N, C-alpha and C positions, 0 to 999 in steps of 0.2 A: 632706225634711221628716220629723222623727223624732216629732213629737208628733201626737195624733189631731186630726182636723179635721172639724167638723160643717158640713154643707152645705146651705143652703136653695136648692134648685134650682127656679126658677120658669119655666115654659114657657107662660105665659098672655099673652105680649105680644100685643095686639090685632090687630096688622097685619103683613102680609108686604110685602116690597119691591114696587113697582109697575113696569110696563112702561115702557120709555123711548119717548117719543113722537118727540122730536128732540133734537139737540145741536148746537152751534155753538162753534168755537174762535176766539179773538182772538189772533193772534200777537203783537201790540204789547204786551199785558198778560200774555200766557202764562196766560190763564184760559179754562176750558172751561165752558160753560153747558149743563146736562142738564135737560131737561123730562121729568117723569114723570106717567103717568096710567093709570088703570084704566077703559077705556072713556070714558064721559062724565064720570067722577069724576076731577078734577084733584087731583094729589098735591103738586106744587110744583116749583120750579126750584133745582137745585143749582149752586153755583159752586165749580169746582175750580181750584187753581194747579198748573201743571205745573213741576216741577223736573228730572227725568230719566225715564228709561224705567220705573223701578220706584218712583219717588217722586213721588206726587201727594197733595195736601191738600184736602180739602173745607172751604173757608173760610167758606161762607155758605150759607144755605138760605132761599129765599123762598116761603112758603106761598101756595098758590092756591086759588081757589074756582070752582064751576061756571059763574059768570057771565063767567069769563075764560078760555076754552080756549086752550091753546097747542098749535099745529101746526107753528110755524116760529119760529126765533129768529135774531137778528142783533145784532151789537155795532156801536155807533158809534166814530168815532175820538176821540170825547171821553170814552170809558170807560162810556157807559151801555149798557143792554141793552134790546132791543126784542123784543116778542113779538107774534104775531098767530095768529088761528085761524078756527074756523067761524063765529063770530058776526060777523066782518067788522071788528072793532076792533083797532087797534094800541095797545099799552101800552108805556110806557117805565118802567125801574126803575133805581133807584141800587143797584148790587151791594154797596156798603160799608154802606149803612144797611138794605139788604134791604127797601125800601119802594117802593110804586108812586108814581110821580111824576105820570102823566097818561095819560089815554085819548083815542083819537080814532077817529071813524068813517071808515074808509077809502072808504066808498061802494060797496064791493063786498059781496054777501051772505055771502061767505066768502073768506078769504085762504089761498092754499095755497103760496105762495112769496114770498120777500122777501130781497133781497140789496142790499148797498151797492156803489157804483162803486169801481173800483181806487183813485181818489184820495180815497175817503171822504167826498166832499162830497154825493153824491146817493144816494137810496135807490129802488130799483124794486120795485114790489108788483104781483103778479099774483094773480088770483082767479077766483071762480065765473062772473063776468059776461063774461069773455074780454077784459078791459081791462087794460093795463099802465099803472100810474100812477107818475109820477117826483115824487119829494119832495126838497126841499133839506134837509140835515141842519145844524142850528145848535147852538151852544154854549150851553145853558141847563140849570139844575137845578131850575127852579121850575115850568116849564110844558112843553108838548109840544114836543120837539126837532125836529119835522118841519114844513115849510112846502110846500104843494101848489104844483107847477110846471105840469105838463102831463099829459095822457092820450094814449096811442097809439090808433090806430084799433081799433075793436071787432072781435074775433074772433067767429065763430059758436060756438065752444066754450070750455071753461074752460082757464085757464093753470095747468098742474101744476108747471112748473119753469122757472126762467130762470137765465142766466148771462151776465155781462159780458165783453166782450173786454177785453184787458189796457190797451188805449189808451182805453177808456171812450166810443168813438164809436158802437159797434155793440153789439147785445144780442140774445141768442138766447133763444127761448121754446119749450116743448113742451107738448103736450097729447094729446088724443084723435085720432089720425090726422093730427097736425100738428107741424111743425117750422119755425119762421120765424126770419129774421134781420131785425132792425129797425134803423132809423137813429134814434139817440137825439135828435138835433137836430131833425129834422122829424116824428118819431113816426109815420112811415110804413113799411110793409114794405119791405125791401131785397131779400129773396129768400125763396122758399118751397122747401123740401126734400121730396122724395117719401118716403113712408112705405109700406112693403110690408105687405100683408094675408095672413093665413093662413085660407083659406077665406073665409066670409062675415062673420067677426068683425072688428071694427075693432081696430087696434093702439093700445094706450095707451102713449104715451112717457112714462114716469114721470120721468125725470131727463135732464139734458142739461149738457154742459160746453163752453165756448168757449176753446179753447187759443190761445196766442199766435201760432202759425203758421197761424191761421185754420182748423184742424181742429175740427170739431164731434163730440163724442162723446156718444152717447145709450144709454140702457137702456130696453128696453120690455117689454110684457106677454108677448112670445114667448120671453123668456130670451135675447134677443140683444143684444149690444153692438155698436154700429154706429159706424163712423168715416166722416165726410163731409169733402170738400173744401169749405170755406166759401166760397171764391172762386168755384168752378164750380158748387157745388150738387150735386155728383156723390157717390154712395156709393162710398167707396174700399175698404172692407173691412167684412165682417160676420162675427161669431164667435158661435156659439151653444154655450156650456158649461153654462149653467144650465138646469135642468128647468122652472123656473117664473119669475115676473115678477122683472126686476131693478128693484128700487125705488130704489136710491141707487148713485151713482158718485162718485169722487173722484180727483183727480190730484196727483201729487208736486209739490213746489215747483219743480223743473226741468222738469216736465211730460214727463218721459220714461217715467213709469209711470202707469198708470190702474188703479184698484181698482174692483170692482163686486161687489154682493151684492143680496139681496132675499128674496123669499118662500122660495126655495131658500137656506139659510143658509150655503152655501159662499162664502167670501170669495176671490175670484180677483184676481190681480195680472197685468197685461199690460205688457210693455215694448216700446218702439219701437226695433227693432234694425235695423241696416243690413245688408241682404242682398246688395247688389251695386252696380254703377255702370256707366253707358253714356254714350257721346258724346251721344246723342240725348235720353235722359230724365234724365241727371245722376244724382244719388245715389237709389238705390232702398231704402226702408225699409219695414218691416212690423211690425205689431203681433203679438206672440206671447205666449202664456201662459208665465209664468215660475214661478209658484207658486199653489198653493190650499189652503186649510185650512177645515174646519169648525170655526169658533170659537164658534158659537152653536147652541142646540138648536131655536130658532124663528126666526121672520122677523127680518131685519136691516132696520131702518128708516132707519139713517143711518150714513154713514162720514164721517169727518173726518181730515185730515192735520194732525198735530202734529210739527213738526221732522222727524224721520226715523222717525216712527211713524205707523201708521195705527190710528185709534180706531173701534170699531165698536160699536153698541147696538142693542137692539130688544126684542121681545116677552119674551125670556127674562130680562129685567131686569139682566143682566150688561153692564157696560161693559169691552170687552176692548182692550187695548193691545198692538198687534203690531208688530214691526219691519217695515219696508218691504222690506229686503234684507239678507241675511247674508253675511258672507265664507265662502268655501269650507271653512275650517278653523275656523270659529266653531261650537263645540258648546254655547253658552250657551242658556238658555231664551229662546225668540223671543217669548213673549206673556205678559201678566200680566192679572189681573182686578181692576178697582177694586171696593171694597165697595158692595153695593147699599143697605145701611142707612145712615140719616143718621150722620154721624160725630160729632155732637153728643150729650151724654148724653140718654137717653130715660128714665132712672130717677132718683128722688130718694128718699133713706133717712132716716128718723127712728129713730136707733138707741135713743133713750130710749124712745120709744113702740112700737118694733118695728113700724113702718109703713113702707110704701114706695109711691111714687107712680109709675105707668107713664103716659107720655105718647104717645098716638097722634096721628094728623094732625088729628083733630077731636074727640078724647075723652080724658078723663082717667079713670084707674081707681085707686082706693086700695085696698090690700091689706094685711092683717095677717100677719106671719110666724108660722108654727107651729113646734112642736118638730121637730128633725131627728135622725136617728139619728147616733150617734158611729161613726167609722170607725176601724178598727185599723191601726196602723203608718203612719198619716198618708197613706195612698193613696186616691185617688178612683176609683171604678169608676162611670162614668157610666150603666151599664146596671143596676147592682144596688143603688144607693143607695135606702134605703127611708126615707121621711120623710112626714109628714102634709102635706096639701095646705094652701096658703095660703088664708086666709078673705078672701073679697071684701067690702069695706066699702060702696063706692058707685061709680058711674059718673056723670061729668058731661060732657054733650055741649056743644061750643062751637064758635065760629067756628074756622078754620084756626089752629093753634097754632105760636107761635115757641119758647117756652121755658116751662118749669113748675118749681116747687120746692115742697117742704114744709119746714116749720120743724123744728128740732131737737126741740122738745117735742111735735111732731105736732099742735098745735092750730091751725095756720094753713096754707093752700094758696094759693099765688099763680101766676098764669100771664099770659102776654102774648099777644095776638092781633095781627093786622095793624094793628089801630087802638087798641086799649085795653090797660091794665093792670087786671087783676081780682084782688082778694084776698078770700078766704073764711075765716071762722072755722069749724072743725071741731068738732062735738060728738060724742063717741063714748064713752059711758058706759052699762054695764049693757045692751049690745045695743041701745041707742037711738042712732041716727045722725042727725045733722042738719047743715045747712049755713047759714050766715048770710052774705050778701052784705055786704061792708063798703063804706062810701062813701069813695072816694079823692078827698079835697079838695085836689087838686093838678092844675094844668093840664100835661098831659104832650104835649109837642110831638111826639115821635117814640115809637113803641111800642118797648120794650126788647127787646134781643137776649139779654140775660142777666139773671138774678135771683139774689140769695143772701141768706139770712136770717143774722143774727149768731148766735153760739153761744148767747146767752142769749135768742133769739128776740124780742128788742126792737127791732130795726132790720131793715128790708128795703132792701137795696142793688140798684139797677137802673141800666142804661146802655145805650147804643147803640155808643158809641165808647170805646176804652180810656183815652183822656185825660180823661174825665170821667164820674164816678159820682154819682148822685143817690140820696136816701134817704127812706124813709117811717118814721114812728115807729109801733111797734105798741104799743097800748094795750088791755088787756083790758076795762077799763071805758069805753072810748070807742066810740061808733058811727061816728066819722069817723076816717080816717088823714090825718095832717097831713105836710108836708114836714119833713124832717130837714136835717142839714148836707150840703154838697156837696164831694165831693172832686175836685179839678181839678188837672191837671198845669200846669206853668208855660207850656208851649207846647201849645195846643190842636191836636190832629191829627184827622184823619177816618179813622183805621184802625179795622177792625171789631173789636168786643169779643168775645173767644172764651171768657173765663171770669172769674168773680169768686171769690176764696177769702178767708175770714177765717182768722186763726191761732186756736189754741184758747183764748187769753185774750181775743180780740176786739179786741186792740190794734193789729194789723197787718191791712192789707188789700192783696192782689195783684190787680191788673187786668191780664189777659192778653190780648195782641193782637199784631198785627205790631210795634207798639211797646207795651212792657209797663212798668208802674209798680208801686212798692211804696210803700204810704202808711202813715206812722206817725200813728196817730190821737192818741195822747198829746201828742206833740211838734209835731203839725200839720205834718209835714215830708213830703217826697216824695224817692224814689230811683228813678232810671231802670234798669231791669233790662237788662243788655247783650243785644243781638240775636244770635240764631244764624244758621247759614248757611240754615236753613229755619225756617218758621214754628213757633210753640209750638202743641201740640194739646192738651195737658193739663197741669195744675199743682196742686199742693197743698202745705200745710205739713206738715212731718214733724218728729218728735222723736227725738233719740238717747238712749241710756241714761243720760246725765247730765242730761237734761231740756232741753238746748238745741235750739231750733227753727231750722230752715232752710226754705227754699223749694225744692221739687223740681219740675222742669219737663221734659217731653218734647217732642221736635220731630217734624216730618214724616218726618225720616230716621232716626227711632227712636234719636236721641242722647239722653242723659240729662245735665241740667245741675242743679247745686246752687248756691244763692245763700244767703249769710247775710242777716240782716235789715237790713243796709246796702245790699243789692243787689249785692254782689260775689261772685265765685266763691269756693267754699270749696276746702280742700285735696284733698277726695275728688273734686270735680269736675275738677280739674286732672290727677289722677293715677289715676282709675279706669279700668278696662278692661272694655268691653262686648263680650260674646262675639259674634264675627262671625255665627254661625248664627242667634242671636236677632235681631240688628240686620237681617239680610237679609230678614225677614218683610215682606210688602207691606202688612199691616194696621197702621194707626197706633194709637198708645196714645190711648184716649178717656177714660180716668179713672185718677187716682192716689189711693190711699187708704192709711191706716194707722190702727190701733186701739192706742192707748197707745204703747209703744215696741216693739211687735211688728214683725215684717218688713213691708216696703212692699209694698203690692199694686198691681201694674200690669196694666190690662185693655186688650186690643185686641178686635177683632171675632171672633178665632178662638181666643183662649186667654187665660189670666191668668197672671202671673208673680210669684213672691214675690222680692223683692230683700232679702237678709239681709246687711247690711254688717259684721256681727260675724264672719262668716266671711272666709277668706283670699281675696285677689284672684286672680282667674283669668279667662282668656279662654274657658273651657269653660262649657257650658250644661248643668245637670242637668235632666232630664226626668222627670216622673211621669205615667204613663198609667193604664190600668186594672189591677186586681188580677192579672188573667191574665197581662198583659204583664209586669208586675213579677215574677211567680213564674218566668216564662220567663227573665227577665234574671239572677234569682238563680241558676238552674240553670246558665246559661252561665257566670256568675262562678265558681261552684263547680268547673265543669269546667276553666276556665283556671287556678285555684288548684292543682288536682291535677296539672295538666301542667307549669306554670311556676312554682309557688309562690305564696305570698300577697303581695299588694302593698297598700299604703295607698290607700284611696279619698280623692279629693280632694274636700273640700266647697267649693262655689262659692257666689258671691254670688247668681247668678241661678238660680232653680228654676222651670222652666215646668210648669204644671199642664194637661196634656191639650191637644191641638189639637181644639178643638170648632167646629162651625158651628151656629149664629151666636151668639157671647157678646156680648150687647148691654150688659151691665153686671155689674161685680163688685165687691164693697165688704165690707170686715171689719166685722161687727156686734159682735163681741166678740173677746176673745183666742183663742178656738178656734172661732168661727162666721163663715161668710161667706155673702153672699147672692149668688147667680149667676142672672142673667136671660138665658136663651138661647131660641133658636127652632130646633126641630128641622128640619134640612135637608129631611127627607123630606116634612114637611108643605108647605114652600115648593114643592117640585118637583111635588107632587100637584096644586097650584093652578094650574099652567101649563096653557094651552090645547095642544090636540093639535099635535104638529110635523108638518111637511111630511115625507110618507113616500114613499120610492121603493121599488118592487119589486126583490127580489134573485132571480138565477137564473130570469130571464124576458126574453124578447125584446120583450115587449109594452109 
């Protein structure tokens, strides 16, 4: 970047990522549900789609409230998501519309475990009262999908974990000093396994697994992983490698490997290895540790198996994806981290009024941009940028938020909660700030997942599915907002809406989802945008030097696609080269923006990149970091020129501006100004609780 660039760097985002309470993977739909919470304060449930080891896409977010704690998750074979927690209620969700379908009291004062049967027909629920309840799972989208069938005999202590045998006739439960095998048909205990004590303290068995060969694997509060013969009820092997409680265990698909972790964040893998054979005992096998890695800084609360990966998450807020096993000559990276922040936009900008709206989980903050210092040589120094602080206009506390936006003229703010759509008129003149709540005179069946104002701020588009967009007419002289025209595809689909974008004239609208559409408002026509190999994560209309507009979209695999206004691929999209180094980043593009015909701004959660298509095509990536780093690079270049002679520098299309953590939003405000909303990683780490500490250089 040769020109100077003024940066509005805002580090006042009101929230940090929350700890992961639990997670659950559904192999049928390749989706991972992640529940986050800060103590009793529930943050929400994230829905991720799995493509490959380094390609995950957060497709949806379900906001939560304190009345619906989530301690355990489970998927049904009909695609619905179930949650339960300390209040004893079971809640069902539709992951596509991100709404609550029904609630049901389980009868237990608290639910600690919940797993469906191998055939997906039944659900077993264990809780505080020591009773295991069996429900039938039915196919319904309008009411509760569970029908009560039976209850097992009451235990004297709570049920903390349960696991089905692959045949579905037996079930294993664990709790405080108890491991039991149950007959599902009769509801009676089939066998009880002994649990050893250490001193006078009872042993808490936090987790259990029931393998196909009737081996029962447990993890307990002594840091031991135990292997029992379920047919005989005998302890076969006990291994103690963890210093503290093992909270979670998981088995690979072929059940030859078992993974364990907990308060001691060391993730250990054990493999069932054949050690010998005799005529009397037959094959002799033994569980042995094959690898161990500290993937987290704090407690690991849940492990899940995803294809050939093991996914772990816990108190340190990170979701880590690690390979189960690597080949001897494989030197590639074995683990990656999924982004902790929501992958949907958390900032909306009014360039005309120089305002930006930040969205927290239950709070909206409106800020006004101040003047920023101009930088020389077009370089950004994240430590030395001097600028005035943004001015805080107001805060608005609400119910858990889905999405929010501010109008281009800065006079309107709209947001959606789990139940309602709200629109406010903003008064901001002569330091007098006011809000007027507007009456939405429209029956809204489902709370919108996306909102977008038209360029002239006269229309508000909203929707839940990409095939149908509804609108509200915005009138300065009216106290009520009435319905406007509806944009609907020829075939209605139930694909989650990811984004709504107007072109600059307001004549075209792009509806982005798994199925994406381009609406022509003048001709009242619709075009279907071609699908990519992975889902689109961000999109926007851009303009070239000749004034022609196209639609630019990025995917979960960091591919860039360009379409004309007829929904067809452009020549650049068919012939462009994306730098492999840039494409290999794990962060997904969350926003695309352009001011005028300036270079296009692509933002992920760790950096922002300028795409200047006026430069020559190249697979190389230009990087601009701090001023000190650039001076060092210049000295290195001069040294090379002195030794080998001067060479021409290649200007590339893709120019990356610094690898920051965490960049939540980047948008071009003018031709030489950008707004960057980031969160200092030091503040995030400082808010973590103390980690488990082991003494070094000591025998005690």
